[in-house]
DOFIFI-527917 format. One line per field, with one value per residue: x, y, z of N, C-alpha, C in turn; residue in one letter; residue number from 1. Coordinates in steps of 0.05 Angstrom, whole numbers, plus 5000, padded with zeros to 4 digits. Example, Ala and Ser with C-alpha at 12.3 -4.5 7.8 and 13.67 -1.06 7.14 Angstrom:
<pts>
npx = [5264|5257]
npy = [4886|4955]
npz = [5156|5142]
capx = [5246|5273]
capy = [4910|4979]
capz = [5156|5143]
cpx = [5264|5258]
cpy = [4934|5001]
cpz = [5156|5157]
r = [A|S]
k = [1|2]
</pts>
This chain:
<pts>
npx = [3464|3444|3422|3400|3378|3344|3308|3293|3258|3219|3187|3164|3134|3103|3086|3055|3021|2983|2972|2933|2912|2868|2850|2807|2743|2708|2696|2712|2783|2804|2812|2832|2882|2903|2907|2937|2981|3004|3004|3061|3093|3093|3114|3168|3228|3220|3219|3264|3299|3289|3310|3358|3386|3365|3412|3451|3455|3431|3371|3324|3291|3237|3231|3230|3171|3144|3153|3125|3081|3073|3049|3002|2964|2964|2958|2928|2872|2838|2811|2787|2758|2722|2689|2654|2669|2669|2694|2729|2741|2770|2818|2829|2851|2901|2922|2937|2975|3020|3034|3056|3093|3127|3145|3162|3214|3242|3256|3289|3334|3344|3367|3407|3450|3481|3507|3531|3573|3617|3652|3725|3751|3791|3847|3858|3813|3790|3805|3793|3809|3829]
npy = [2905|2839|2802|2753|2775|2803|2776|2744|2792|2789|2743|2739|2775|2769|2711|2746|2771|2737|2712|2743|2761|2702|2706|2748|2767|2713|2717|2768|2748|2730|2789|2820|2793|2801|2858|2872|2854|2887|2925|2920|2904|2954|2988|2967|2987|3032|3012|2975|3010|3033|2994|2992|3057|3046|3013|3047|3079|3133|3136|3134|3086|3111|3154|3125|3097|3146|3150|3110|3122|3157|3134|3119|3150|3144|3086|3053|3011|2980|2936|2919|2974|2964|2915|2947|2963|2976|3045|3045|2993|2994|3030|3014|2958|2978|2997|2943|2919|2960|2954|2901|2914|2952|2908|2875|2898|2915|2863|2848|2885|2876|2825|2829|2871|2860|2829|2850|2895|2938|2954|2952|2930|2970|2943|2969|2993|2948|2951|2974|3029|3051]
npz = [4936|4921|4874|4887|4938|4925|4901|4942|4966|4929|4930|4977|4989|4952|4963|5022|4997|4970|5007|5030|4984|4994|5037|5030|5006|4967|4926|4900|4903|4858|4836|4873|4872|4831|4836|4870|4845|4802|4838|4857|4817|4798|4832|4830|4809|4855|4893|4903|4903|4958|4985|4975|4978|5039|5053|5044|5088|5070|5074|5124|5172|5186|5144|5108|5112|5101|5053|5030|5046|5010|4965|4973|4942|4891|4886|4851|4851|4799|4794|4843|4851|4814|4823|4862|4923|4975|5003|5048|5052|5009|5022|5068|5035|5002|5048|5067|5032|5022|5076|5072|5031|5060|5105|5079|5055|5100|5128|5079|5096|5141|5143|5110|5139|5169|5146|5101|5111|5097|5131|5147|5223|5266|5297|5348|5363|5392|5444|5503|5532|5602]
capx = [3446|3450|3400|3388|3358|3321|3289|3268|3238|3206|3182|3154|3111|3084|3065|3038|3002|2975|2949|2915|2875|2857|2825|2794|2719|2724|2685|2732|2797|2822|2810|2857|2914|2913|2914|2961|3014|2999|3013|3077|3099|3095|3134|3185|3242|3222|3222|3302|3317|3281|3325|3382|3377|3371|3432|3473|3441|3416|3347|3318|3263|3215|3227|3215|3147|3135|3153|3112|3046|3053|3050|2977|2949|2978|2952|2888|2862|2816|2798|2768|2740|2701|2668|2639|2667|2670|2715|2734|2751|2795|2834|2847|2870|2916|2949|2958|2991|3036|3045|3077|3122|3149|3157|3195|3237|3253|3260|3319|3347|3356|3378|3437|3452|3515|3522|3546|3588|3642|3674|3742|3747|3818|3846|3860|3790|3772|3810|3788|3825|3820]
capy = [2882|2821|2791|2735|2792|2821|2751|2739|2800|2796|2716|2745|2805|2747|2696|2757|2774|2698|2700|2769|2747|2683|2723|2775|2740|2692|2739|2794|2743|2744|2818|2826|2780|2811|2895|2875|2838|2904|2957|2913|2902|2989|2996|2949|2999|3045|2995|2973|3036|3049|2981|3007|3077|3045|3004|3058|3104|3152|3146|3123|3076|3141|3158|3100|3100|3163|3147|3087|3124|3180|3121|3108|3164|3137|3056|3048|2986|2987|2907|2909|2989|2966|2910|2960|2955|3004|3058|3035|2962|2992|3041|2980|2943|2992|2999|2916|2924|2987|2946|2884|2924|2957|2884|2856|2914|2914|2841|2840|2905|2872|2810|2842|2890|2847|2806|2869|2910|2932|2971|2939|2947|2966|2925|2990|2995|2937|2958|2997|3040|3054]
capz = [4943|4907|4849|4904|4957|4913|4889|4971|4972|4918|4937|5013|4983|4935|4995|5033|4980|4963|5041|5028|4971|5007|5063|5023|5008|4950|4895|4907|4905|4836|4836|4902|4873|4802|4833|4880|4839|4782|4853|4863|4794|4784|4848|4829|4816|4871|4924|4896|4905|4981|4997|4967|5008|5071|5058|5053|5106|5057|5089|5159|5171|5180|5114|5085|5120|5092|5028|5020|5047|4991|4941|4972|4926|4866|4879|4843|4846|4775|4787|4862|4846|4784|4833|4880|4942|4993|4996|5073|5049|4988|5031|5078|5017|5001|5071|5069|5004|5033|5102|5059|5021|5086|5119|5059|5052|5125|5133|5076|5102|5168|5141|5103|5152|5181|5124|5086|5124|5090|5152|5169|5246|5267|5324|5362|5371|5410|5469|5525|5542|5628]
cpx = [3445|3423|3388|3364|3334|3300|3277|3255|3215|3180|3157|3131|3087|3064|3050|3010|2974|2961|2925|2886|2866|2833|2807|2768|2722|2707|2701|2770|2815|2827|2828|2879|2920|2921|2941|2996|3020|3015|3046|3108|3100|3106|3161|3212|3246|3236|3257|3312|3308|3307|3354|3399|3377|3400|3453|3472|3439|3385|3345|3296|3236|3212|3215|3189|3133|3135|3137|3086|3037|3047|3028|2958|2944|2963|2920|2888|2839|2800|2772|2751|2720|2676|2655|2647|2676|2699|2734|2749|2776|2823|2850|2860|2902|2943|2965|2973|3021|3058|3066|3103|3135|3158|3183|3213|3251|3267|3292|3340|3358|3375|3408|3454|3478|3525|3544|3564|3610|3666|3700|3753|3770|3817|3854|3831|3771|3782|3795|3802|3823|3834]
cpy = [2859|2820|2774|2753|2794|2796|2744|2756|2800|2764|2727|2767|2782|2736|2718|2768|2759|2702|2722|2769|2720|2692|2740|2752|2736|2706|2758|2778|2742|2780|2831|2820|2794|2848|2890|2873|2871|2931|2946|2929|2940|3003|2987|2969|3024|3028|2972|2995|3047|3028|2988|3027|3072|3025|3017|3085|3121|3153|3122|3102|3094|3148|3138|3096|3120|3162|3126|3101|3152|3168|3112|3123|3149|3095|3059|3018|2981|2963|2915|2940|2977|2941|2920|2958|2982|3017|3051|3020|2963|3005|3019|2962|2952|2994|2974|2913|2943|2967|2926|2893|2927|2926|2875|2870|2909|2889|2837|2866|2894|2847|2809|2854|2885|2835|2819|2884|2909|2954|2944|2944|2941|2950|2936|2991|2975|2943|2985|3008|3057|3084]
cpz = [4927|4900|4876|4935|4946|4905|4920|4971|4959|4916|4968|4999|4965|4961|5003|5014|4965|4985|5030|5016|4982|5023|5055|5012|4974|4915|4891|4903|4882|4833|4850|4891|4846|4814|4856|4869|4820|4804|4860|4842|4783|4797|4849|4842|4840|4900|4929|4911|4937|4987|4992|4985|5036|5076|5064|5065|5085|5065|5114|5155|5175|5156|5103|5091|5112|5065|5016|5028|5029|4965|4946|4949|4900|4854|4870|4838|4825|4784|4818|4859|4825|4789|4857|4905|4955|4993|5026|5061|5033|5004|5056|5067|5011|5022|5082|5060|5012|5053|5091|5048|5035|5104|5100|5055|5078|5136|5117|5076|5135|5162|5128|5122|5169|5170|5113|5086|5117|5094|5168|5208|5249|5299|5352|5374|5387|5426|5479|5542|5571|5638]
r = [M|S|K|F|E|F|N|Q|L|Y|L|Q|L|E|R|D|I|K|H|L|A|F|T|T|E|I|E|Y|R|N|E|A|L|E|D|A|Q|D|V|I|S|K|L|K|N|E|I|E|N|W|V|L|Q|L|N|E|R|N|I|A|C|Y|E|L|E|N|L|L|E|S|K|R|V|E|I|A|L|I|R|L|N|S|K|G|I|S|E|E|R|I|E|T|F|K|G|D|I|L|R|F|I|A|K|A|I|M|N|I|Y|L|D|S|L|F|R|N|Q|N|R|K|V|N|Q|N|D|L|F|I|E|N]
k = [1|2|3|4|5|6|7|8|9|10|11|12|13|14|15|16|17|18|19|20|21|22|23|24|25|26|27|28|29|30|31|32|33|34|35|36|37|38|39|40|41|42|43|44|45|46|47|48|49|50|51|52|53|54|55|56|57|58|59|60|61|62|63|64|65|66|67|68|69|70|71|72|73|74|75|76|77|78|79|80|81|82|83|84|85|86|87|88|89|90|91|92|93|94|95|96|97|98|99|100|101|102|103|104|105|106|107|108|109|110|111|112|113|114|115|116|117|118|119|120|121|122|123|124|125|126|127|128|129|130]
</pts>
């Protein structure tokens, strides 16, 4: 993966998180944005590793789902928790963040799927024998 592709991933995440913060109640908007940005920066190395593993076919999409879901318990939305938001709303927000991460990873993976193939096609493989 190129640095450009990783930048695209993080730009998409930033856009999605800003949209989420915008749709959050106005009194929690800043806290939502800051907590989501913290989650992304804490998971940055893992996100990049997951993208590379998908590209190298070391993990499948369903495994990515499990890896992301395993991170739910590690997500500490400190600012939102301090505002007294219900646990149900906190869990929904965690799910939204994980969904955005999954979507960004899959978009980058799918964009690069055919562009970065290193396989050479053998000319004999192009013909079907009867």
